[in-house]
MIVO-431363 format. One line per 4 residues: number of its first residue (from 0); their letters; for each residue x, y, z of N, C-alpha, C. Coordinates in nm, 2 decimals. Layout:
BEGIN
NUM = a = X Y Z X Y Z X Y Z ~ ... .
END
This chain:
BEGIN
0 = mlvs = 11.47 8.21 5.10 11.52 8.13 5.21 11.65 8.19 5.26 ~ 11.66 8.21 5.39 11.78 8.26 5.45 11.89 8.16 5.46 ~ 12.00 8.19 5.40 12.12 8.10 5.40 12.21 8.14 5.51 ~ 12.25 8.05 5.60 12.34 8.07 5.70 12.46 7.98 5.69 .
4 = gvvf = 12.57 8.01 5.77 12.68 7.92 5.76 12.76 7.93 5.63 ~ 12.83 7.82 5.60 12.92 7.82 5.48 12.85 7.74 5.37 ~ 12.84 7.81 5.25 12.79 7.74 5.13 12.88 7.80 5.02 ~ 12.96 7.72 4.95 13.05 7.77 4.85 13.06 7.67 4.73 .
8 = svar = 13.09 7.72 4.62 13.12 7.64 4.50 13.22 7.72 4.41 ~ 13.33 7.65 4.37 13.43 7.72 4.29 13.47 7.62 4.18 ~ 13.52 7.68 4.07 13.56 7.59 3.95 13.67 7.65 3.87 ~ 13.73 7.56 3.79 13.82 7.61 3.69 13.75 7.61 3.55 .
12 = vtpv = 13.80 7.69 3.46 13.75 7.70 3.33 13.85 7.68 3.22 ~ 13.97 7.65 3.26 14.08 7.61 3.17 14.15 7.49 3.23 ~ 14.22 7.41 3.14 14.30 7.30 3.19 14.42 7.35 3.27 ~ 14.48 7.26 3.35 14.60 7.29 3.43 14.67 7.16 3.46 .
16 = egfl = 14.81 7.17 3.48 14.88 7.05 3.50 15.00 7.08 3.60 ~ 15.05 6.97 3.65 15.17 6.98 3.74 15.12 7.00 3.89 ~ 15.22 7.00 3.98 15.19 7.01 4.12 15.14 7.14 4.16 ~ 15.02 7.14 4.22 14.95 7.27 4.26 14.90 7.25 4.40 .
20 = npvp = 14.94 7.33 4.49 14.90 7.33 4.63 14.89 7.47 4.69 ~ 14.77 7.53 4.68 14.64 7.47 4.63 14.62 7.49 4.48 ~ 14.52 7.42 4.44 14.47 7.44 4.30 14.41 7.57 4.29 ~ 14.44 7.66 4.19 14.38 7.79 4.18 14.25 7.78 4.10 .
24 = fqqv = 14.14 7.83 4.16 14.01 7.83 4.09 13.99 7.97 4.03 ~ 13.93 7.97 3.91 13.91 8.09 3.84 13.77 8.15 3.85 ~ 13.67 8.07 3.89 13.54 8.12 3.91 13.49 8.08 4.05 ~ 13.43 8.18 4.12 13.36 8.16 4.25 13.22 8.18 4.21 .
28 = ivne = 13.15 8.07 4.22 13.01 8.06 4.18 12.92 8.10 4.30 ~ 12.95 8.05 4.41 12.87 8.08 4.54 12.98 8.09 4.65 ~ 12.96 8.19 4.74 13.05 8.20 4.85 12.98 8.26 4.97 ~ 12.86 8.20 5.01 12.79 8.25 5.12 12.86 8.23 5.25 .
32 = ggaf = 12.87 8.33 5.33 12.95 8.32 5.45 13.09 8.37 5.43 ~ 13.14 8.38 5.31 13.27 8.43 5.28 13.39 8.35 5.33 ~ 13.37 8.22 5.35 13.47 8.14 5.40 13.58 8.10 5.30 ~ 13.54 8.10 5.17 13.64 8.07 5.07 13.72 8.20 5.03 .
36 = dest = 13.85 8.20 5.05 13.94 8.31 5.02 13.99 8.30 4.88 ~ 13.95 8.39 4.79 13.99 8.38 4.65 14.14 8.41 4.63 ~ 14.19 8.49 4.72 14.33 8.52 4.70 14.43 8.40 4.74 ~ 14.38 8.31 4.82 14.47 8.20 4.86 14.41 8.07 4.82 .
40 = ntls = 14.29 8.07 4.76 14.22 7.94 4.71 14.21 7.84 4.83 ~ 14.18 7.89 4.95 14.17 7.81 5.07 14.04 7.84 5.14 ~ 13.98 7.74 5.19 13.86 7.75 5.27 13.90 7.76 5.42 ~ 13.85 7.86 5.49 13.88 7.88 5.63 13.75 7.84 5.71 .
44 = ipse = 13.76 7.74 5.79 13.64 7.69 5.87 13.61 7.79 5.98 ~ 13.49 7.86 5.98 13.46 7.96 6.08 13.41 7.90 6.21 ~ 13.35 7.78 6.21 13.29 7.72 6.33 13.30 7.57 6.32 ~ 13.31 7.51 6.44 13.32 7.37 6.45 13.19 7.30 6.40 .
48 = gyyf = 13.20 7.19 6.33 13.08 7.12 6.28 13.12 7.02 6.18 ~ 13.01 6.97 6.12 13.02 6.87 6.01 13.01 6.94 5.88 ~ 13.10 6.92 5.78 13.10 6.98 5.65 13.10 6.88 5.54 ~ 13.01 6.90 5.44 13.00 6.82 5.32 13.08 6.88 5.21 .
52 = fhls = 13.16 6.80 5.14 13.24 6.85 5.03 13.21 6.76 4.91 ~ 13.20 6.83 4.79 13.19 6.75 4.66 13.31 6.79 4.58 ~ 13.38 6.69 4.52 13.49 6.72 4.43 13.46 6.66 4.30 ~ 13.49 6.73 4.19 13.48 6.68 4.06 13.61 6.72 3.98 .
56 = agad = 13.65 6.63 3.89 13.77 6.65 3.81 13.76 6.60 3.67 ~ 13.80 6.68 3.58 13.80 6.64 3.44 13.93 6.58 3.40 ~ 13.93 6.48 3.31 14.05 6.41 3.26 14.05 6.42 3.11 ~ 14.15 6.47 3.05 14.17 6.47 2.90 14.20 6.33 2.85 .
60 = aasr = 14.19 6.32 2.72 14.21 6.18 2.66 14.35 6.13 2.70 ~ 14.35 6.01 2.74 14.48 5.93 2.78 14.56 6.00 2.89 ~ 14.50 6.09 2.96 14.57 6.16 3.07 14.53 6.10 3.21 ~ 14.61 6.12 3.31 14.58 6.07 3.44 14.55 6.19 3.53 .
64 = inyn = 14.47 6.17 3.64 14.44 6.27 3.73 14.46 6.21 3.88 ~ 14.50 6.30 3.97 14.51 6.27 4.11 14.48 6.41 4.18 ~ 14.35 6.42 4.23 14.30 6.54 4.28 14.26 6.52 4.42 ~ 14.32 6.59 4.51 14.30 6.57 4.66 14.24 6.68 4.73 .
68 = ifts = 14.15 6.65 4.83 14.11 6.75 4.93 14.19 6.73 5.05 ~ 14.24 6.84 5.11 14.34 6.82 5.21 14.32 6.92 5.32 ~ 14.33 6.88 5.45 14.34 6.96 5.57 14.43 6.89 5.66 ~ 14.47 6.96 5.77 14.56 6.90 5.87 14.50 6.77 5.92 .
72 = gkqa = 14.57 6.66 5.90 14.52 6.53 5.96 14.42 6.46 5.88 ~ 14.38 6.51 5.76 14.27 6.45 5.68 14.31 6.47 5.53 ~ 14.28 6.37 5.45 14.30 6.37 5.31 14.21 6.27 5.24 ~ 14.15 6.31 5.13 14.08 6.21 5.04 14.10 6.25 4.90 .
76 = difr = 14.10 6.16 4.81 14.13 6.19 4.67 14.03 6.12 4.57 ~ 14.04 6.17 4.45 13.98 6.10 4.33 14.10 6.09 4.23 ~ 14.11 5.98 4.17 14.21 5.96 4.07 14.16 5.88 3.95 ~ 14.23 5.90 3.84 14.21 5.82 3.72 14.35 5.79 3.67 .
80 = ysta = 14.40 5.68 3.70 14.54 5.64 3.66 14.53 5.57 3.52 ~ 14.42 5.52 3.48 14.41 5.45 3.35 14.43 5.55 3.24 ~ 14.49 5.51 3.13 14.51 5.60 3.02 14.43 5.54 2.90 ~ 14.34 5.45 2.92 14.27 5.38 2.81 14.16 5.46 2.76 .
84 = hngt = 14.11 5.56 2.82 14.00 5.64 2.77 14.04 5.73 2.65 ~ 13.96 5.73 2.55 14.01 5.80 2.42 13.94 5.93 2.40 ~ 13.88 5.99 2.51 13.82 6.12 2.50 13.82 6.19 2.64 ~ 13.76 6.31 2.64 13.75 6.38 2.77 13.65 6.31 2.86 .
88 = dmts = 13.69 6.30 2.99 13.61 6.22 3.08 13.61 6.30 3.22 ~ 13.53 6.26 3.31 13.54 6.32 3.45 13.50 6.22 3.55 ~ 13.54 6.25 3.68 13.50 6.17 3.79 13.48 6.26 3.91 ~ 13.41 6.20 4.01 13.37 6.29 4.13 13.35 6.20 4.25 .
92 = rdvi = 13.34 6.26 4.37 13.31 6.19 4.49 13.27 6.29 4.60 ~ 13.22 6.24 4.71 13.17 6.32 4.82 13.25 6.29 4.95 ~ 13.26 6.38 5.04 13.33 6.36 5.16 13.26 6.44 5.27 ~ 13.24 6.38 5.39 13.19 6.45 5.51 13.29 6.45 5.62 .
96 = whms = 13.34 6.56 5.66 13.44 6.57 5.77 13.39 6.65 5.88 ~ 13.43 6.61 6.01 13.41 6.70 6.12 13.53 6.79 6.13 ~ 13.50 6.92 6.13 13.61 7.02 6.12 13.61 7.11 6.25 ~ 13.73 7.15 6.29 13.74 7.24 6.40 13.75 7.39 6.34 .
100 = agaq = 13.70 7.48 6.42 13.71 7.62 6.39 13.85 7.66 6.36 ~ 13.87 7.73 6.25 14.01 7.78 6.21 14.08 7.69 6.12 ~ 14.03 7.57 6.10 14.10 7.47 6.01 14.10 7.53 5.86 ~ 14.20 7.50 5.79 14.22 7.54 5.65 14.21 7.42 5.56 .
104 = vrmv = 14.13 7.43 5.46 14.10 7.32 5.36 14.14 7.37 5.22 ~ 14.20 7.29 5.14 14.24 7.32 5.01 14.24 7.20 4.92 ~ 14.24 7.22 4.79 14.25 7.12 4.69 14.39 7.12 4.64 ~ 14.44 7.00 4.61 14.58 6.98 4.57 14.58 6.89 4.44 .
108 = neae = 14.66 6.93 4.34 14.68 6.85 4.22 14.82 6.79 4.23 ~ 14.83 6.66 4.23 14.97 6.60 4.25 15.05 6.62 4.12 ~ 15.18 6.61 4.14 15.28 6.63 4.03 15.26 6.52 3.92 ~ 15.29 6.56 3.80 15.28 6.47 3.68 15.13 6.43 3.65 .
112 = ysly = 15.04 6.50 3.70 14.90 6.48 3.66 14.84 6.61 3.61 ~ 14.73 6.60 3.54 14.66 6.72 3.48 14.51 6.72 3.52 ~ 14.45 6.83 3.51 14.31 6.85 3.53 14.25 6.92 3.41 ~ 14.15 6.86 3.35 14.08 6.92 3.24 13.96 7.00 3.29 .
116 = sdad = 13.94 7.12 3.23 13.82 7.20 3.26 13.81 7.30 3.15 ~ 13.68 7.34 3.12 13.65 7.44 3.02 13.54 7.52 3.08 ~ 13.47 7.59 2.99 13.36 7.68 3.04 13.24 7.60 3.11 ~ 13.24 7.47 3.09 13.14 7.39 3.16 13.19 7.34 3.29 .
120 = rqts = 13.30 7.38 3.34 13.34 7.36 3.48 13.36 7.22 3.53 ~ 13.42 7.14 3.45 13.44 7.00 3.49 13.51 6.98 3.62 ~ 13.61 7.06 3.64 13.69 7.06 3.76 13.64 7.16 3.86 ~ 13.59 7.11 3.98 13.52 7.20 4.07 13.54 7.15 4.21 .
124 = wsgi = 13.49 7.24 4.31 13.49 7.20 4.45 13.38 7.28 4.51 ~ 13.29 7.21 4.59 13.18 7.27 4.65 13.17 7.22 4.79 ~ 13.10 7.29 4.88 13.08 7.25 5.01 12.97 7.32 5.09 ~ 12.93 7.27 5.20 12.83 7.33 5.28 12.85 7.29 5.43 .
128 = dlta = 12.82 7.38 5.52 12.83 7.35 5.66 12.70 7.28 5.70 ~ 12.70 7.15 5.72 12.58 7.07 5.75 12.52 7.11 5.89 ~ 12.61 7.14 5.99 12.56 7.17 6.12 12.47 7.30 6.12 ~ 12.50 7.39 6.03 12.42 7.51 6.03 12.29 7.50 5.96 .
132 = hlnp = 12.27 7.39 5.89 12.15 7.37 5.80 12.06 7.26 5.84 ~ 12.10 7.17 5.92 12.02 7.05 5.95 11.97 7.05 6.09 ~ 11.87 6.97 6.12 11.81 6.97 6.25 11.90 6.90 6.36 ~ 11.94 6.98 6.46 12.04 6.92 6.55 11.98 6.80 6.64 .
136 = dtfq = 11.84 6.80 6.64 11.78 6.69 6.72 11.77 6.56 6.65 ~ 11.78 6.56 6.52 11.77 6.43 6.44 11.89 6.41 6.35 ~ 11.99 6.49 6.37 12.11 6.49 6.27 12.18 6.36 6.28 ~ 12.20 6.30 6.16 12.29 6.18 6.15 12.38 6.21 6.03 .
140 = aifv = 12.51 6.19 6.05 12.60 6.20 5.94 12.72 6.11 5.96 ~ 12.76 6.04 5.85 12.87 5.95 5.86 12.96 5.97 5.74 ~ 13.09 5.94 5.76 13.18 5.92 5.65 13.27 5.81 5.69 ~ 13.25 5.69 5.63 13.33 5.57 5.67 13.40 5.51 5.55 .
144 = atdr = 13.51 5.45 5.57 13.59 5.40 5.45 13.68 5.28 5.49 ~ 13.76 5.24 5.40 13.86 5.14 5.42 13.99 5.18 5.35 ~ 14.10 5.13 5.41 14.23 5.15 5.34 14.28 5.01 5.28 ~ 14.18 4.92 5.26 14.22 4.79 5.21 14.15 4.75 5.08 .
148 = rfsa = 14.21 4.66 5.01 14.16 4.61 4.88 14.08 4.48 4.91 ~ 13.96 4.47 4.85 13.88 4.35 4.87 13.83 4.29 4.74 ~ 13.81 4.16 4.75 13.75 4.08 4.63 13.62 4.03 4.67 ~ 13.52 4.03 4.58 13.39 3.98 4.60 13.39 3.83 4.63 .
152 = pqnp = 13.30 3.78 4.71 13.19 3.85 4.77 13.23 3.91 4.91 ~ 13.17 4.02 4.94 13.18 4.08 5.07 13.04 4.14 5.11 ~ 12.98 4.07 5.21 12.84 4.10 5.24 12.83 4.10 5.40 ~ 12.85 4.22 5.46 12.87 4.35 5.40 13.02 4.38 5.37 .
156 = lpld = 13.04 4.48 5.29 13.18 4.53 5.26 13.23 4.60 5.39 ~ 13.34 4.55 5.44 13.40 4.61 5.56 13.45 4.76 5.54 ~ 13.39 4.85 5.61 13.44 4.99 5.61 13.48 5.03 5.75 ~ 13.60 5.00 5.79 13.64 4.99 5.93 13.72 5.12 5.97 .
160 = svis = 13.73 5.22 5.88 13.79 5.35 5.92 13.68 5.45 5.93 ~ 13.65 5.49 6.05 13.54 5.59 6.08 13.60 5.72 6.09 ~ 13.58 5.80 5.98 13.63 5.94 5.98 13.53 6.04 6.04 ~ 13.40 6.02 6.02 13.30 6.11 6.08 13.18 6.02 6.12 .
164 = dadn = 13.13 6.04 6.24 13.01 5.97 6.28 12.94 6.06 6.39 ~ 12.84 6.14 6.35 12.78 6.24 6.43 12.72 6.19 6.56 ~ 12.66 6.06 6.55 12.59 6.01 6.67 12.62 5.87 6.70 ~ 12.75 5.83 6.66 12.79 5.69 6.70 12.70 5.58 6.65 .
168 = swvd = 12.65 5.60 6.52 12.55 5.50 6.47 12.61 5.41 6.37 ~ 12.75 5.41 6.34 12.81 5.32 6.26 12.86 5.20 6.35 ~ 12.82 5.08 6.33 12.84 4.97 6.42 12.91 4.85 6.35 ~ 12.99 4.78 6.42 13.05 4.65 6.37 13.13 4.67 6.24 .
172 = dsvw = 13.19 4.79 6.22 13.27 4.82 6.11 13.20 4.80 5.97 ~ 13.07 4.80 5.97 13.00 4.76 5.85 12.86 4.81 5.83 ~ 12.79 4.85 5.94 12.65 4.88 5.93 12.62 5.02 5.99 ~ 12.53 5.09 5.92 12.48 5.22 5.97 12.34 5.20 6.03 .
176 = eirh = 12.32 5.22 6.16 12.19 5.21 6.22 12.12 5.34 6.20 ~ 12.00 5.33 6.14 11.92 5.45 6.12 11.84 5.48 6.24 ~ 11.86 5.59 6.30 11.80 5.63 6.43 11.68 5.71 6.42 ~ 11.66 5.78 6.30 11.54 5.86 6.28 11.48 5.84 6.14 .
180 = sgiy = 11.35 5.83 6.14 11.29 5.82 6.00 11.30 5.95 5.93 ~ 11.33 5.93 5.80 11.34 6.05 5.71 11.40 6.02 5.58 ~ 11.44 6.13 5.51 11.50 6.12 5.38 11.65 6.13 5.40 ~ 11.72 6.04 5.34 11.87 6.03 5.36 11.94 6.04 5.22 .
184 = flsv = 12.04 6.13 5.22 12.14 6.14 5.11 12.25 6.05 5.13 ~ 12.28 5.96 5.03 12.38 5.86 5.05 12.47 5.86 4.93 ~ 12.60 5.86 4.95 12.70 5.86 4.85 12.80 5.75 4.87 ~ 12.82 5.67 4.77 12.92 5.56 4.78 13.02 5.58 4.67 .
188 = sagt = 13.15 5.56 4.70 13.26 5.57 4.61 13.35 5.45 4.62 ~ 13.42 5.42 4.51 13.51 5.30 4.52 13.63 5.32 4.43 ~ 13.74 5.27 4.47 13.85 5.25 4.38 13.84 5.12 4.31 ~ 13.88 5.11 4.18 13.87 4.99 4.10 14.01 4.95 4.06 .
192 = wmeq = 14.04 4.82 4.07 14.17 4.77 4.03 14.18 4.76 3.88 ~ 14.30 4.76 3.82 14.32 4.76 3.68 14.26 4.63 3.62 ~ 14.19 4.65 3.51 14.13 4.54 3.43 14.03 4.45 3.51 ~ 13.98 4.51 3.62 13.88 4.43 3.71 13.75 4.51 3.71 .
196 = pari = 13.64 4.43 3.71 13.51 4.50 3.73 13.49 4.52 3.88 ~ 13.38 4.60 3.90 13.34 4.62 4.04 13.19 4.64 4.04 ~ 13.12 4.57 4.13 12.97 4.59 4.14 12.94 4.60 4.29 ~ 12.91 4.72 4.34 12.88 4.75 4.48 12.74 4.79 4.49 .
200 = qlvs = 12.66 4.73 4.58 12.52 4.76 4.61 12.51 4.83 4.74 ~ 12.43 4.93 4.75 12.39 4.99 4.88 12.26 4.93 4.92 ~ 12.26 4.86 5.04 12.16 4.78 5.08 12.09 4.83 5.21 ~ 11.96 4.83 5.21 11.88 4.85 5.33 11.82 4.72 5.38 .
204 = adlg = 11.83 4.69 5.51 11.78 4.57 5.56 11.63 4.56 5.54 ~ 11.56 4.68 5.54 11.41 4.68 5.52 11.37 4.68 5.37 ~ 11.45 4.75 5.29 11.40 4.78 5.15 11.48 4.70 5.04 ~ 11.59 4.64 5.08 11.68 4.57 4.99 11.77 4.66 4.92 .
208 = nlge = 11.81 4.63 4.79 11.90 4.71 4.71 11.85 4.85 4.68 ~ 11.92 4.95 4.73 11.88 5.09 4.70 11.94 5.15 4.57 ~ 12.05 5.08 4.53 12.12 5.13 4.41 12.25 5.07 4.40 ~ 12.30 5.07 4.28 12.43 4.99 4.25 12.53 5.08 4.18 .
212 = llrs = 12.65 5.07 4.23 12.77 5.13 4.17 12.84 5.03 4.08 ~ 12.84 5.05 3.95 12.88 4.94 3.86 12.99 4.99 3.77 ~ 13.10 4.91 3.76 13.20 4.92 3.65 13.22 4.78 3.59 ~ 13.16 4.75 3.48 13.17 4.62 3.42 13.28 4.62 3.32 .
216 = stsh = 13.33 4.74 3.27 13.44 4.74 3.18 13.57 4.69 3.24 ~ 13.65 4.62 3.16 13.78 4.58 3.21 13.89 4.64 3.12 ~ 13.86 4.74 3.05 13.96 4.80 2.96 14.05 4.90 3.03 ~ 14.02 4.95 3.15 14.10 5.04 3.22 14.23 4.97 3.26 .
220 = napd = 14.35 5.04 3.23 14.48 4.97 3.24 14.55 5.01 3.37 ~ 14.48 5.08 3.47 14.53 5.11 3.60 14.42 5.14 3.69 ~ 14.44 5.16 3.82 14.33 5.19 3.91 14.26 5.32 3.88 ~ 14.13 5.32 3.91 14.04 5.44 3.89 13.95 5.45 4.01 .
224 = tfsr = 13.88 5.56 4.02 13.78 5.58 4.12 13.65 5.62 4.05 ~ 13.54 5.59 4.11 13.41 5.63 4.06 13.31 5.63 4.18 ~ 13.19 5.69 4.16 13.10 5.71 4.27 12.96 5.73 4.21 ~ 12.86 5.73 4.31 12.72 5.77 4.27 12.65 5.81 4.40 .
228 = vvma = 12.53 5.87 4.38 12.45 5.92 4.49 12.31 5.85 4.48 ~ 12.26 5.82 4.60 12.12 5.77 4.61 12.05 5.85 4.72 ~ 11.92 5.87 4.70 11.83 5.93 4.80 11.73 5.82 4.84 ~ 11.71 5.81 4.97 11.62 5.71 5.01 11.54 5.75 5.13 .
232 = slva = 11.41 5.71 5.14 11.33 5.73 5.26 11.35 5.61 5.35 ~ 11.41 5.63 5.47 11.44 5.52 5.56 11.37 5.54 5.69 ~ 11.34 5.43 5.75 11.27 5.42 5.88 11.36 5.39 5.99 ~ 11.33 5.45 6.11 11.41 5.43 6.23 11.42 5.28 6.26 .
236 = gdrl = 11.54 5.23 6.29 11.56 5.09 6.31 11.61 5.01 6.19 ~ 11.61 5.07 6.07 11.67 5.01 5.95 11.82 5.00 5.97 ~ 11.88 4.92 5.89 12.03 4.90 5.90 12.08 4.91 5.75 ~ 12.18 4.99 5.73 12.22 5.02 5.59 12.37 4.98 5.58 .
240 = yarl = 12.40 4.91 5.47 12.54 4.87 5.45 12.57 4.86 5.30 ~ 12.70 4.85 5.27 12.74 4.83 5.13 12.78 4.68 5.11 ~ 12.75 4.63 4.99 12.78 4.49 4.96 12.86 4.48 4.83 ~ 12.97 4.41 4.83 13.05 4.39 4.71 13.01 4.26 4.64 .
244 = eege = 12.93 4.27 4.53 12.88 4.16 4.46 12.97 4.09 4.36 ~ 13.05 4.17 4.30 13.13 4.13 4.19 13.26 4.21 4.18 ~ 13.37 4.14 4.14 13.50 4.21 4.11 13.58 4.25 4.24 ~ 13.65 4.36 4.23 13.74 4.40 4.33 13.72 4.55 4.36 .
248 = tysd = 13.75 4.59 4.48 13.76 4.73 4.52 13.90 4.76 4.56 ~ 13.95 4.88 4.53 14.08 4.92 4.57 14.07 5.04 4.67 ~ 14.15 5.04 4.77 14.16 5.16 4.86 14.29 5.16 4.93 ~ 14.33 5.28 4.97 14.46 5.30 5.05 14.44 5.40 5.15 .
252 = gvyq = 14.54 5.47 5.20 14.53 5.56 5.31 14.46 5.69 5.28 ~ 14.42 5.72 5.16 14.33 5.83 5.13 14.19 5.79 5.09 ~ 14.16 5.66 5.12 14.02 5.62 5.14 13.93 5.63 5.01 ~ 13.98 5.57 4.90 13.90 5.58 4.77 13.76 5.51 4.79 .
256 = tsls = 13.76 5.40 4.86 13.63 5.33 4.88 13.57 5.37 5.01 ~ 13.45 5.43 5.00 13.39 5.50 5.12 13.24 5.51 5.10 ~ 13.17 5.54 5.21 13.03 5.56 5.22 13.01 5.69 5.30 ~ 12.93 5.78 5.24 12.89 5.90 5.31 12.74 5.90 5.32 .
260 = gidi = 12.68 5.95 5.43 12.54 5.96 5.45 12.50 6.08 5.54 ~ 12.38 6.14 5.50 12.33 6.25 5.58 12.18 6.23 5.59 ~ 12.12 6.25 5.71 11.98 6.26 5.73 11.94 6.41 5.70 ~ 11.87 6.43 5.59 11.83 6.56 5.55 11.68 6.60 5.58 .
END
């Protein structure tokens, strides 16, 4: 299969700590299109379009992480502030951004935090130029979020910060209108408040609950983030939304609680 546009994946293979801007990656696994610069650890966007990014970070026992994707005017993070976990752990999330040609994207590790990684590449960064790979006639992509904290029940969960919306299909600050029948990639992430559970369902008006993001543990002693991915076959005219069934979600100006979706 011919690969066009940007497709990249990079990783660390040793732990690192302290403020790093950008985070230095030791392995370049894929770099089709050559947009990732190994010498500067920066992604240079070659053409305007929608880009999908996946971030993952390892956390050593009782350590905290704050791992950010950053470009001019945009930022999103994953964090684990709780120190209650007694072994190596990891967390991840997905982001979809509309990018301008020439934009520079990098990963940042905030001061006083550490990232765990070994030969299994727990700390990584991957991305793809969606515009170059998906059908422009049926393309739908969203990245919506909130900068507020909510308590259950919220049906739907308000996601009133629209960061990306390829065809203006996010309506009423809470619902994604499905314009074309097809297979959809869906990713939901949430911040959790200390010692609070969180149960978030991804709901289709036609099909019901598509999947659940669940944190029933209350042993975490500070806010954390977590996420999951769902694939679904959806029909034009369906309406998709997130529902907070139990507990609390945390979010602030870097949008820990969010929903991403792509018509693939």
